N, C-alpha and C positions, 0 to 999 in steps of 0.2 A: 405452511402457514407463514404469510408474509408479516414481517415486523414494521408496523407503522410507527413505532415509538422511537426509532432511531433516525439518524441523519442519512440522507440519501448518498449514493455512491458519488454523484457529481458535487454534492455539498463537501463530503470529505475530501474529495480530490482537490477542489478549490482551497479548502482551509489548509491541506498539506502543501500545496504549491505556493500559497501565500506565505506560509511559514518558512519555507525553504527560501524564498526570495528575501524575506526579512532577515533571516540569519545570515545569508550571503551578504547582504547589504550592511548589516549592523555588526556582524562578528567576523566574517571571513575577510572583508576588506580592511578593516581596523586592525585586526589581530593576526592576519595571515593564516586563519584556518584553511585547511585543505577540504576538498569536497567530502572525504570520508567523515571528517569531524562535523561538518554541517549536516550531512545526511544523518549521522548518528544522533545528533541533537534533535533533529526532526522526528526521527523514530522515537526517541525518548519522550518527546513532548506528546506524541499521539499513542505511544505504546500502552499496553496493559489495559486496553479497552475491556469494560466489563461485558460488553456484547461481542460474541465471537465473530459475527458477521461484519461488524464495524472493524474489528482487529484485522481481519483478513483483507478487507477492502483497503485499509490503511497500508497494510504490508504491500499490497499490489502497487498502490501509488509510489511508495518509497522505493520499491524495486524498479519501477520504471524510471524513477529519477537517477538511479545508479547506472542507467543505460544497460545495454546487454554486453557484459563482460568488461566494463570500464574499470571496476576495482576488485581486488582479491576477495573481499568479504561477500561478494555476490553469491558464491556457492553456499555460504552458510545461510544467507537470507533466503535463498531458494529452498533449502532443506528445512528451515523453520516454517516457512510458508506451507510447504507441502505437508508437514507434520500437522499444522493447525487445520488444514484442508481435510486431511485423512481422519483427524479427530472428529471434525464436524460431520463426516459422512460422505466426503468426496465433493468434487466440482458440481456435479449434476444436483446433489442435495443443496448446496449452496444456491446455485442458480434458480432452483425451483422456490427458494424461500425468499426471493426478492422480486420486486416488480419487474414486469416485462421490459420496461424501458432501461431499468437498472441493469438487468441481465444482458441486454443487448450491448450496453456500453462496457460493462465488465468483461463480457465474452471477447469483445474486440481487444481490450487491453491484455487479456490473458494470451489470446493468440498471438499478438505482437510481441509479448515477452517470452513466446514459446512455452507456456505453461500448459496449454492445451492444444490438440491438434485442430 
């Protein structure tokens, strides 16, 4: 059953990327924040979504911002994301509950992050 009451994956991705840029510009440059502090603030800003699909999608975007292996917290972020996915019913359950267009984009990101084969 697809949830039409939430933001699309592309919208969430856009918002997260815009927020990351704003935090880099407004906080990191002025105060010397490192990448991990900026990313932590972005995660806090979008965290604790009431909709589990929205939370998982936001987690995927934030994990992508961390690059693959760029920071030590990545292992914890991957574990948390996998736990949320398992609680939801697995990747296939998630992908079947979103639109075909979203699933295609999300699947691409998941493969790029080596979260699915």
